[in-house]
N, CA, C and O atoms as a GROMACS GRO file, in nm:
protein
  248
    1MET      N    1  12.116  -3.526  16.887
    1MET     CA    2  12.171  -3.477  16.762
    1MET      C    3  12.210  -3.331  16.779
    1MET      O    4  12.131  -3.249  16.826
    2PHE      N    5  12.332  -3.299  16.740
    2PHE     CA    6  12.383  -3.162  16.751
    2PHE      C    7  12.376  -3.094  16.615
    2PHE      O    8  12.422  -3.148  16.514
    3VAL      N    9  12.319  -2.975  16.613
    3VAL     CA   10  12.306  -2.898  16.490
    3VAL      C   11  12.393  -2.774  16.501
    3VAL      O   12  12.389  -2.704  16.602
    4GLU      N   13  12.470  -2.746  16.398
    4GLU     CA   14  12.555  -2.627  16.396
    4GLU      C   15  12.471  -2.505  16.358
    4GLU      O   16  12.404  -2.505  16.255
    5LEU      N   17  12.474  -2.401  16.442
    5LEU     CA   18  12.400  -2.279  16.416
    5LEU      C   19  12.496  -2.163  16.397
    5LEU      O   20  12.599  -2.155  16.464
    6ASP      N   21  12.462  -2.073  16.304
    6ASP     CA   22  12.547  -1.955  16.288
    6ASP      C   23  12.508  -1.852  16.395
    6ASP      O   24  12.414  -1.875  16.471
    7THR      N   25  12.578  -1.742  16.400
    7THR     CA   26  12.560  -1.642  16.505
    7THR      C   27  12.417  -1.589  16.510
    7THR      O   28  12.358  -1.581  16.618
    8ASP      N   29  12.360  -1.552  16.395
    8ASP     CA   30  12.224  -1.498  16.393
    8ASP      C   31  12.121  -1.603  16.432
    8ASP      O   32  12.024  -1.572  16.501
    9GLU      N   33  12.142  -1.727  16.390
    9GLU     CA   34  12.050  -1.835  16.428
    9GLU      C   35  12.055  -1.857  16.579
    9GLU      O   36  11.952  -1.887  16.640
   10LYS      N   37  12.172  -1.844  16.638
   10LYS     CA   38  12.185  -1.861  16.784
   10LYS      C   39  12.108  -1.754  16.860
   10LYS      O   40  12.052  -1.780  16.966
   11ILE      N   41  12.106  -1.632  16.804
   11ILE     CA   42  12.031  -1.523  16.868
   11ILE      C   43  11.883  -1.558  16.875
   11ILE      O   44  11.820  -1.543  16.979
   12ILE      N   45  11.828  -1.605  16.763
   12ILE     CA   46  11.687  -1.644  16.760
   12ILE      C   47  11.663  -1.766  16.847
   12ILE      O   48  11.563  -1.772  16.919
   13PHE      N   49  11.753  -1.864  16.842
   13PHE     CA   50  11.740  -1.984  16.925
   13PHE      C   51  11.734  -1.946  17.073
   13PHE      O   52  11.647  -1.993  17.147
   14ASN      N   53  11.826  -1.861  17.117
   14ASN     CA   54  11.829  -1.821  17.258
   14ASN      C   55  11.704  -1.743  17.297
   14ASN      O   56  11.654  -1.758  17.408
   15TYR      N   57  11.654  -1.660  17.206
   15TYR     CA   58  11.530  -1.586  17.235
   15TYR      C   59  11.413  -1.683  17.253
   15TYR      O   60  11.338  -1.671  17.349
   16LEU      N   61  11.398  -1.779  17.161
   16LEU     CA   62  11.288  -1.874  17.171
   16LEU      C   63  11.304  -1.966  17.292
   16LEU      O   64  11.205  -2.009  17.352
   17LYS      N   65  11.426  -1.995  17.328
   17LYS     CA   66  11.452  -2.078  17.446
   17LYS      C   67  11.402  -2.005  17.572
   17LYS      O   68  11.348  -2.067  17.663
   18LYS      N   69  11.423  -1.874  17.574
   18LYS     CA   70  11.381  -1.794  17.689
   18LYS      C   71  11.230  -1.768  17.688
   18LYS      O   72  11.166  -1.775  17.793
   19GLU      N   73  11.172  -1.738  17.571
   19GLU     CA   74  11.033  -1.696  17.562
   19GLU      C   75  10.933  -1.808  17.535
   19GLU      O   76  10.814  -1.790  17.559
   20GLY      N   77  10.979  -1.922  17.486
   20GLY     CA   78  10.887  -2.026  17.443
   20GLY      C   79  10.844  -1.997  17.302
   20GLY      O   80  10.929  -1.977  17.215
   21LYS      N   81  10.713  -1.995  17.275
   21LYS     CA   82  10.670  -1.963  17.140
   21LYS      C   83  10.650  -1.812  17.126
   21LYS      O   84  10.619  -1.743  17.222
   22SER      N   85  10.670  -1.764  17.002
   22SER     CA   86  10.658  -1.621  16.979
   22SER      C   87  10.619  -1.596  16.833
   22SER      O   88  10.640  -1.681  16.747
   23VAL      N   89  10.564  -1.478  16.808
   23VAL     CA   90  10.521  -1.437  16.675
   23VAL      C   91  10.640  -1.382  16.597
   23VAL      O   92  10.730  -1.321  16.656
   24LEU      N   93  10.642  -1.402  16.467
   24LEU     CA   94  10.751  -1.359  16.381
   24LEU      C   95  10.789  -1.213  16.405
   24LEU      O   96  10.907  -1.183  16.423
   25ASP      N   97  10.693  -1.123  16.405
   25ASP     CA   98  10.724  -0.981  16.422
   25ASP      C   99  10.788  -0.952  16.557
   25ASP      O  100  10.879  -0.870  16.566
   26THR      N  101  10.743  -1.018  16.660
   26THR     CA  102  10.801  -1.000  16.794
   26THR      C  103  10.943  -1.054  16.798
   26THR      O  104  11.031  -0.992  16.859
   27ILE      N  105  10.967  -1.167  16.735
   27ILE     CA  106  11.102  -1.223  16.728
   27ILE      C  107  11.195  -1.126  16.658
   27ILE      O  108  11.306  -1.100  16.704
   28ALA      N  109  11.150  -1.071  16.545
   28ALA     CA  110  11.232  -0.978  16.468
   28ALA      C  111  11.269  -0.855  16.551
   28ALA      O  112  11.384  -0.812  16.553
   29ILE      N  113  11.170  -0.799  16.619
   29ILE     CA  114  11.195  -0.679  16.700
   29ILE      C  115  11.290  -0.710  16.816
   29ILE      O  116  11.385  -0.637  16.840
   30ALA      N  117  11.262  -0.819  16.887
   30ALA     CA  118  11.343  -0.854  17.004
   30ALA      C  119  11.487  -0.887  16.967
   30ALA      O  120  11.579  -0.855  17.042
   31CYS      N  121  11.506  -0.949  16.851
   31CYS     CA  122  11.640  -0.989  16.808
   31CYS      C  123  11.707  -0.883  16.721
   31CYS      O  124  11.820  -0.901  16.677
   32GLU      N  125  11.636  -0.771  16.697
   32GLU     CA  126  11.688  -0.658  16.620
   32GLU      C  127  11.726  -0.697  16.478
   32GLU      O  128  11.832  -0.658  16.428
   33PHE      N  129  11.638  -0.775  16.413
   33PHE     CA  130  11.653  -0.813  16.273
   33PHE      C  131  11.536  -0.756  16.194
   33PHE      O  132  11.427  -0.740  16.249
   34PRO      N  133  11.557  -0.725  16.066
   34PRO     CA  134  11.441  -0.696  15.981
   34PRO      C  135  11.352  -0.821  15.977
   34PRO      O  136  11.401  -0.933  15.990
   35THR      N  137  11.223  -0.802  15.958
   35THR     CA  138  11.130  -0.915  15.956
   35THR      C  139  11.168  -1.017  15.850
   35THR      O  140  11.156  -1.138  15.872
   36SER      N  141  11.213  -0.970  15.734
   36SER     CA  142  11.251  -1.062  15.626
   36SER      C  143  11.369  -1.150  15.667
   36SER      O  144  11.372  -1.268  15.634
   37LYS      N  145  11.466  -1.093  15.738
   37LYS     CA  146  11.582  -1.172  15.782
   37LYS      C  147  11.540  -1.271  15.890
   37LYS      O  148  11.587  -1.385  15.890
   38ALA      N  149  11.454  -1.228  15.982
   38ALA     CA  150  11.406  -1.319  16.086
   38ALA      C  151  11.330  -1.436  16.023
   38ALA      O  152  11.347  -1.551  16.066
   39ALA      N  153  11.248  -1.409  15.922
   39ALA     CA  154  11.174  -1.516  15.854
   39ALA      C  155  11.270  -1.613  15.786
   39ALA      O  156  11.251  -1.734  15.793
   40TYR      N  157  11.374  -1.559  15.722
   40TYR     CA  158  11.476  -1.643  15.658
   40TYR      C  159  11.547  -1.731  15.761
   40TYR      O  160  11.566  -1.851  15.739
   41LEU      N  161  11.586  -1.672  15.872
   41LEU     CA  162  11.657  -1.748  15.975
   41LEU      C  163  11.566  -1.854  16.038
   41LEU      O  164  11.611  -1.965  16.066
   42LEU      N  165  11.441  -1.821  16.059
   42LEU     CA  166  11.346  -1.918  16.115
   42LEU      C  167  11.324  -2.034  16.018
   42LEU      O  168  11.309  -2.149  16.060
   43LEU      N  169  11.320  -2.004  15.888
   43LEU     CA  170  11.308  -2.112  15.789
   43LEU      C  171  11.430  -2.203  15.795
   43LEU      O  172  11.417  -2.325  15.792
   44ASN      N  173  11.550  -2.143  15.804
   44ASN     CA  174  11.671  -2.224  15.816
   44ASN      C  175  11.667  -2.312  15.941
   44ASN      O  176  11.703  -2.429  15.936
   45LEU      N  177  11.622  -2.255  16.052
   45LEU     CA  178  11.612  -2.332  16.176
   45LEU      C  179  11.509  -2.444  16.164
   45LEU      O  180  11.527  -2.552  16.220
   46GLU      N  181  11.402  -2.416  16.090
   46GLU     CA  182  11.301  -2.520  16.067
   46GLU      C  183  11.360  -2.634  15.983
   46GLU      O  184  11.339  -2.752  16.014
   47LEU      N  185  11.433  -2.599  15.879
   47LEU     CA  186  11.494  -2.701  15.793
   47LEU      C  187  11.600  -2.783  15.868
   47LEU      O  188  11.625  -2.899  15.834
   48LYS      N  189  11.662  -2.722  15.968
   48LYS     CA  190  11.760  -2.794  16.050
   48LYS      C  191  11.694  -2.875  16.161
   48LYS      O  192  11.762  -2.946  16.235
   49GLY      N  193  11.561  -2.864  16.172
   49GLY     CA  194  11.489  -2.940  16.273
   49GLY      C  195  11.495  -2.880  16.412
   49GLY      O  196  11.479  -2.951  16.511
   50VAL      N  197  11.517  -2.749  16.421
   50VAL     CA  198  11.530  -2.682  16.551
   50VAL      C  199  11.399  -2.615  16.592
   50VAL      O  200  11.362  -2.618  16.710
   51THR      N  201  11.330  -2.554  16.496
   51THR     CA  202  11.204  -2.486  16.525
   51THR      C  203  11.091  -2.546  16.442
   51THR      O  204  11.114  -2.623  16.349
   52ARG      N  205  10.969  -2.508  16.479
   52ARG     CA  206  10.854  -2.546  16.396
   52ARG      C  207  10.757  -2.429  16.395
   52ARG      O  208  10.741  -2.359  16.494
   53PRO      N  209  10.691  -2.411  16.280
   53PRO     CA  210  10.592  -2.302  16.271
   53PRO      C  211  10.460  -2.346  16.333
   53PRO      O  212  10.425  -2.464  16.332
   54LEU      N  213  10.390  -2.248  16.385
   54LEU     CA  214  10.258  -2.269  16.442
   54LEU      C  215  10.161  -2.174  16.371
   54LEU      O  216  10.206  -2.079  16.306
   55PRO      N  217  10.032  -2.196  16.382
   55PRO     CA  218   9.937  -2.104  16.321
   55PRO      C  219   9.956  -1.961  16.370
   55PRO      O  220   9.994  -1.939  16.485
   56GLY      N  221   9.930  -1.864  16.284
   56GLY     CA  222   9.939  -1.724  16.323
   56GLY      C  223  10.081  -1.669  16.321
   56GLY      O  224  10.113  -1.577  16.396
   57LYS      N  225  10.165  -1.724  16.236
   57LYS     CA  226  10.305  -1.681  16.223
   57LYS      C  227  10.382  -1.694  16.355
   57LYS      O  228  10.473  -1.616  16.382
   58GLN      N  229  10.346  -1.792  16.436
   58GLN     CA  230  10.419  -1.819  16.560
   58GLN      C  231  10.521  -1.930  16.534
   58GLN      O  232  10.504  -2.013  16.445
   59PHE      N  233  10.626  -1.929  16.616
   59PHE     CA  234  10.731  -2.030  16.607
   59PHE      C  235  10.768  -2.074  16.747
   59PHE      O  236  10.759  -1.998  16.843
   60GLU      N  237  10.813  -2.201  16.756
   60GLU     CA  238  10.862  -2.253  16.883
   60GLU      C  239  10.975  -2.350  16.856
   60GLU      O  240  10.989  -2.403  16.745
   61LEU      N  241  11.056  -2.375  16.959
   61LEU     CA  242  11.162  -2.475  16.948
   61LEU      C  243  11.100  -2.614  16.954
   61LEU      O  244  10.997  -2.634  17.018
   62ILE      N  245  11.164  -2.707  16.888
   62ILE     CA  246  11.117  -2.846  16.892
   62ILE      C  247  11.181  -2.916  17.011
   62ILE      O  248  11.156  -3.034  17.034
   0.00000   0.00000   0.00000
């Protein structure tokens, strides 16, 4: 199944693809987004079935 991602979502996707799982704050810093925007983008990716949340504000690709 192919999911269409916007530019900012692709940045987070590529970061998680390279790093594996990561904490929200680390994702935000590495991708140069405010934490609130990173959380919003991660929620969108979760709703699209691309990422999943883990305990401790961590996220990983599915």
